[in-house]
C-alpha positions in Angstrom: 0.6 33.3 11.2 1.6 31.3 8.1 1.5 27.5 8.4 4.7 25.6 7.8 5.0 23.5 4.6 5.0 20.4 6.8 1.7 21.4 8.5 0.1 22.2 5.1 1.2 18.8 3.8 -0.3 17.0 6.8 -3.6 18.8 6.4 -3.7 18.0 2.7 -3.1 14.3 3.6 -5.9 14.4 6.1 -8.2 16.0 3.6 -7.4 13.2 1.0 -7.9 10.6 3.7 -11.4 11.9 4.6 -12.2 12.0 0.9 -11.2 8.4 0.3 -13.1 7.2 3.4 -16.2 9.0 2.0 -15.7 7.0 -1.2 -15.7 3.8 0.8 -12.0 3.1 1.1 -10.4 1.8 4.2 -7.1 3.4 5.1 -4.6 0.7 5.9 -1.3 2.8 6.2 -0.4 6.4 6.4 3.1 7.7 5.7 4.5 4.2 5.1 8.2 4.2 4.7 10.0 1.6 2.6 13.5 1.2 1.2 12.5 3.2 -2.0 10.6 6.0 -0.3 7.4 7.0 1.5 3.8 6.4 0.4 1.5 9.0 1.9 -1.7 6.8 2.0 -2.4 3.2 1.2 -6.1 2.4 1.1 -8.2 -0.6 0.1 -11.7 -1.0 -1.3 -13.1 -4.5 -2.2 -10.2 -6.0 -4.2 -8.4 -2.7 -5.1 -5.3 -1.4 -3.4 -4.7 2.3 -3.8 -1.3 4.0 -3.3 -1.6 7.8 -3.0 1.0 10.5 -3.2 -0.4 13.7 -1.9 0.9 17.0 -3.3 -0.3 20.4 -2.2 0.6 23.4 -4.4 -0.9 26.8 -5.0 0.0 27.3 -8.7 0.5 24.0 -10.4 -1.6 21.5 -12.3 -1.7 18.0 -10.7 0.2 16.3 -13.6 2.9 19.0 -13.5 3.8 18.3 -9.8 4.8 14.7 -9.9 7.8 14.1 -12.2 9.0 10.9 -13.8 11.7 10.3 -11.2 9.1 10.6 -8.4 6.7 8.3 -10.3 9.3 5.7 -10.6 10.2 6.0 -6.9 6.5 5.7 -6.0 6.1 2.6 -8.2 9.1 1.0 -6.5 7.8 1.8 -3.1 4.4 0.3 -3.9 6.1 -2.9 -5.2 8.2 -3.0 -2.0 5.0 -2.8 0.1 3.4 -5.5 -1.9 6.4 -7.8 -1.6 6.8 -7.2 2.1 3.1 -8.0 2.7 3.2 -11.0 0.2 0.4 -9.5 -1.9 0.2 -10.7 -5.5 -1.1 -8.5 -8.2 -3.8 -9.7 -10.5 -4.5 -8.5 -14.0 -7.9 -7.0 -14.3 
């Protein structure tokens, strides 16, 4: 039986989550919904906050999957999260 797109997406997110944990990140939010959209995974390591959009496709290169409109929505969602949590960004 073929898996639904939703189930494949959830499994891809779980795979990425395990990978980030193996790299030493702590997952602080999953499928966080803000007024500009959803962020699949928000993780932290030391002083770095990571916002992750998970895409699972069979026949596409990674940079072909997320388009400019989606990138802008992701950026706005990340800024929304930061403002709601009163987190200030620092230049590195």
